[in-house]
C-alpha positions as a Markdown table, in Angstrom:
| # | Residue | x | y | z |
|---|---|---|---|---|
| 1 | Met | -2.8 | 128.1 | 31.5 |
| 2 | Cys | -5.5 | 128.3 | 29.1 |
| 3 | Cys | -6.0 | 130.8 | 26.4 |
| 4 | Phe | -9.3 | 132.0 | 24.9 |
| 5 | Ala | -9.8 | 133.3 | 21.5 |
| 6 | Met | -11.2 | 136.7 | 21.3 |
| 7 | Pro | -13.9 | 137.0 | 18.6 |
| 8 | Thr | -12.7 | 138.6 | 15.3 |
| 9 | Asn | -14.3 | 141.5 | 14.1 |
| 10 | Ile | -14.8 | 141.8 | 10.0 |
| 11 | Thr | -16.7 | 144.5 | 7.8 |
| 12 | Leu | -17.9 | 143.4 | 4.6 |
| 13 | Lys | -18.4 | 146.1 | 1.8 |
| 14 | Asn | -19.8 | 146.0 | -1.5 |
| 15 | Val | -22.8 | 143.5 | -0.3 |
| 16 | Pro | -25.0 | 143.1 | -3.2 |
| 17 | Asp | -28.5 | 144.9 | -2.2 |
| 18 | Glu | -30.3 | 141.2 | -2.9 |
| 19 | Val | -27.9 | 139.5 | -0.7 |
| 20 | Tyr | -28.4 | 142.2 | 1.7 |
| 21 | Glu | -32.8 | 142.2 | 1.9 |
| 22 | Arg | -32.3 | 138.4 | 1.7 |
| 23 | Leu | -29.9 | 138.7 | 5.3 |
| 24 | Lys | -32.3 | 141.0 | 6.7 |
| 25 | Ala | -35.5 | 139.2 | 6.0 |
| 26 | Ser | -33.7 | 135.9 | 7.3 |
| 27 | Ala | -32.7 | 138.0 | 10.5 |
| 28 | Glu | -36.4 | 138.9 | 11.0 |
| 29 | His | -37.5 | 135.8 | 10.1 |
| 30 | His | -35.4 | 134.0 | 13.1 |
| 31 | Arg | -35.8 | 137.3 | 15.3 |
| 32 | Arg | -31.7 | 137.8 | 15.3 |
| 33 | Ser | -29.6 | 140.7 | 14.2 |
| 34 | Leu | -28.0 | 141.0 | 10.8 |
| 35 | Asn | -24.7 | 140.3 | 12.6 |
| 36 | Ser | -25.9 | 137.0 | 14.1 |
| 37 | Glu | -27.5 | 136.2 | 11.3 |
| 38 | Ala | -24.4 | 136.4 | 8.7 |
| 39 | Ile | -22.7 | 134.4 | 11.7 |
| 40 | Val | -24.9 | 131.7 | 11.5 |
| 41 | Cys | -25.2 | 131.6 | 7.5 |
| 42 | Leu | -21.2 | 131.7 | 7.7 |
| 43 | Glu | -21.2 | 129.0 | 10.2 |
| 44 | Ser | -23.8 | 126.6 | 8.3 |
| 45 | Val | -21.6 | 126.9 | 5.3 |
| 46 | Leu | -18.3 | 126.8 | 6.3 |
| 47 | Met | -18.8 | 124.6 | 9.3 |
| 48 | Pro | -21.5 | 122.3 | 8.4 |
| 49 | Gln | -22.2 | 119.5 | 11.0 |
| 50 | Arg | -22.0 | 116.0 | 9.9 |
| 51 | Met | -24.5 | 113.8 | 11.2 |
| 52 | Ser | -24.5 | 109.9 | 10.9 |
| 53 | Val | -27.4 | 107.9 | 9.5 |
| 54 | Lys | -28.4 | 106.6 | 13.1 |
| 55 | Asp | -28.4 | 110.4 | 14.6 |
| 56 | Arg | -30.2 | 111.7 | 11.8 |
| 57 | Ile | -33.0 | 108.9 | 12.3 |
| 58 | Ala | -33.1 | 109.7 | 16.2 |
| 59 | Arg | -33.1 | 113.2 | 15.5 |
| 60 | Ala | -36.5 | 112.5 | 13.2 |
| 61 | Arg | -37.8 | 110.3 | 15.6 |
| 62 | Ala | -37.5 | 112.8 | 18.3 |
| 63 | Leu | -38.8 | 115.7 | 16.6 |
| 64 | Arg | -41.9 | 113.4 | 15.7 |
| 65 | Ala | -42.4 | 112.6 | 19.2 |
| 66 | Glu | -42.6 | 116.0 | 20.2 |
| 67 | Leu | -45.5 | 116.5 | 17.6 |
| 68 | Pro | -48.8 | 116.9 | 19.4 |
| 69 | Glu | -51.4 | 114.1 | 19.2 |
| 70 | Ser | -53.7 | 115.9 | 16.7 |
| 71 | Thr | -51.1 | 115.8 | 14.0 |
| 72 | Tyr | -51.7 | 114.0 | 10.6 |
| 73 | Arg | -50.2 | 110.4 | 10.6 |
| 74 | Ala | -48.4 | 109.4 | 7.4 |
| 75 | Lys | -51.7 | 107.3 | 6.2 |
| 76 | Asp | -54.1 | 110.5 | 6.8 |
| 77 | Ile | -52.1 | 112.6 | 4.6 |
| 78 | Asp | -52.1 | 109.5 | 1.9 |
| 79 | Ala | -55.6 | 109.4 | 1.9 |
| 80 | Leu | -56.0 | 113.5 | 1.8 |
| 81 | Lys | -53.7 | 113.1 | -1.6 |
| 82 | Arg | -55.9 | 110.2 | -3.1 |
| 83 | Glu | -58.9 | 113.0 | -1.9 |
| 84 | Gly | -57.5 | 115.8 | -3.6 |
| 85 | Arg | -57.0 | 113.8 | -6.9 |
| 86 | Arg | -60.6 | 113.0 | -7.4 |
């Protein structure tokens, strides 16, 4: 027989105003509730996902493949950088 753990509720007290405002702004930016944003923040710090170099490169290539054709290529970006230095 398998048991599923129920999520635990916690209450945070004495949250500094600046932390609250940053969490609130981040939640709005990501279109999440304050609760969901707090959980995401906690998970990212307490349970970071380790990614091998091979997997990280594969992920970068997959993201690059999703970009539209009109996206600047590395040589275009380098040319624009040089142009801006004149």
